[in-house]
C-alpha positions as CSV (number, residue, x, y, z in Angstrom):
1,X,18.4,420.2,139.4
2,X,17.9,416.4,139.8
3,X,16.0,415.3,142.8
4,X,15.7,411.7,143.7
5,X,13.7,410.1,146.6
6,X,15.6,406.9,146.8
7,X,19.2,406.9,145.6
8,X,20.0,403.8,143.5
9,X,23.3,402.1,143.9
10,X,24.6,403.1,140.5
11,X,24.2,406.8,141.5
12,X,25.7,406.4,144.9
13,X,28.7,404.5,143.7
14,X,29.3,406.8,140.8
15,X,29.3,409.8,143.1
16,X,31.8,407.9,145.4
17,X,34.0,406.8,142.5
18,X,36.0,410.0,142.3
19,X,38.4,410.5,145.2
20,X,37.9,414.3,145.4
21,X,34.1,413.9,145.7
22,X,34.7,411.3,148.5
23,X,37.1,413.7,150.3
24,X,34.5,416.4,150.2
25,X,32.0,414.1,151.7
26,X,34.4,412.7,154.3
27,X,35.1,416.3,155.4
28,X,31.4,417.1,155.7
29,X,30.8,414.1,157.8
30,X,33.5,415.3,160.2
31,X,33.1,419.0,160.2
32,X,30.2,420.8,158.7
33,X,30.2,423.5,157.3
34,X,33.4,424.1,155.4
35,X,34.7,426.5,152.9
36,X,35.8,425.6,149.3
37,X,39.3,427.2,149.6
38,X,40.1,425.6,153.0
39,X,38.8,422.3,151.8
40,X,40.8,422.5,148.6
41,X,43.9,423.2,150.6
42,X,43.3,420.1,152.9
43,X,42.6,417.9,149.8
44,X,45.7,419.1,148.1
45,X,47.8,418.3,151.2
46,X,46.2,414.8,151.6
47,X,46.6,413.9,147.9
48,X,50.3,414.8,148.0
49,X,50.8,413.5,151.6
50,X,52.4,416.7,152.8
51,X,51.6,419.3,155.4
52,X,49.2,422.1,154.6
53,X,51.9,424.7,154.8
54,X,53.9,422.9,152.1
55,X,51.0,423.1,149.5
56,X,51.8,425.7,146.9
57,X,49.3,428.3,145.8
58,X,49.2,426.6,142.3
59,X,48.5,423.2,143.8
60,X,45.7,424.6,145.9
61,X,44.2,426.5,143.0
62,X,44.1,423.5,140.8
63,X,42.1,421.6,143.4
64,X,39.8,424.6,144.0
65,X,39.1,424.9,140.3
66,X,38.4,421.2,139.9
67,X,36.1,421.2,142.9
68,X,34.1,424.2,141.6
69,X,34.0,423.1,138.0
70,X,33.6,419.3,138.3
71,X,33.1,417.7,141.7
72,X,30.9,420.1,143.7
73,X,28.2,420.7,141.0
74,X,27.6,416.9,140.7
75,X,27.0,416.6,144.4
76,X,24.8,419.7,144.4
77,X,22.8,418.4,141.5
78,X,21.8,415.4,143.7
79,X,21.2,417.7,146.8
80,X,24.0,416.0,148.7
81,X,25.7,419.3,149.4
82,X,24.5,422.9,149.3
83,X,26.7,425.9,148.9
84,X,26.4,429.6,149.3
85,X,28.1,431.2,146.3
86,X,28.6,434.5,148.2
87,X,30.7,433.0,150.9
88,X,31.9,429.8,149.3
89,X,30.6,427.8,152.3
90,X,29.6,424.2,151.9
91,X,27.1,422.3,154.0
92,X,25.3,419.0,153.7
93,X,22.2,419.0,151.5
94,X,18.9,417.4,152.1
95,X,19.9,414.0,150.6
96,X,23.2,413.8,152.5
97,X,21.8,411.6,155.3
98,X,20.8,409.0,152.7
99,X,24.4,408.5,151.9
100,X,26.0,409.1,155.3
101,X,26.4,405.5,156.3
102,X,27.9,404.6,153.0
103,X,30.2,407.6,153.2
104,X,31.4,406.7,156.7
105,X,32.0,403.1,155.6
106,X,34.0,404.3,152.6
107,X,36.0,406.7,154.9
108,X,36.8,403.8,157.3
109,X,38.0,401.7,154.4
110,X,40.1,404.5,153.0
111,X,41.9,406.4,155.7
112,X,42.8,409.8,154.4
113,X,44.2,412.7,156.5
114,X,42.3,415.8,155.8
115,X,44.1,418.1,158.2
116,X,41.6,420.2,160.1
117,X,43.7,423.1,161.4
118,X,46.5,425.0,159.8
119,X,49.4,424.8,162.4
120,X,50.0,428.6,162.3
121,X,46.4,429.2,163.4
122,X,46.9,427.8,166.8
123,X,45.3,429.7,169.6
124,X,47.6,428.1,172.2
125,X,50.6,430.2,171.4
126,X,49.3,433.4,169.9
127,X,51.9,435.8,171.4
128,X,55.4,435.5,170.0
129,X,58.3,435.9,172.3
130,X,59.7,439.4,171.8
131,X,61.9,440.0,174.8
132,X,65.5,439.1,174.9
133,X,66.3,436.2,177.4
134,X,69.9,437.3,178.1
135,X,70.8,439.3,181.1
136,X,73.1,441.9,179.7
137,X,72.3,444.6,182.3
């Protein structure tokens, strides 16, 4: 594991050069912790500018695989994120704060919609209407 006390600009900008790494970091700024599968679904939807429920299982799986194999390990190597392999949860790592201002600046310059909630998970309308509304009696 690589540990650095003062991140140099080359490292910071290299980490931010990949959009999927940026999206992971944007999400962690907004809502820590997260889960790899939920995050992948949000990233797939944002990249294709479609609603979460329109993302196919294959599209979400491709993003999940790339996160696990390419993007998350690099962030973990620099202790910017930490993960629990048992639950697939992601949290900020001990060096995250060193990049937070830069991440927020990048997010402000690149507005991307990483939808937070799946619309079908709403707690406002949890009971479907099951009774008939007609008066046939």
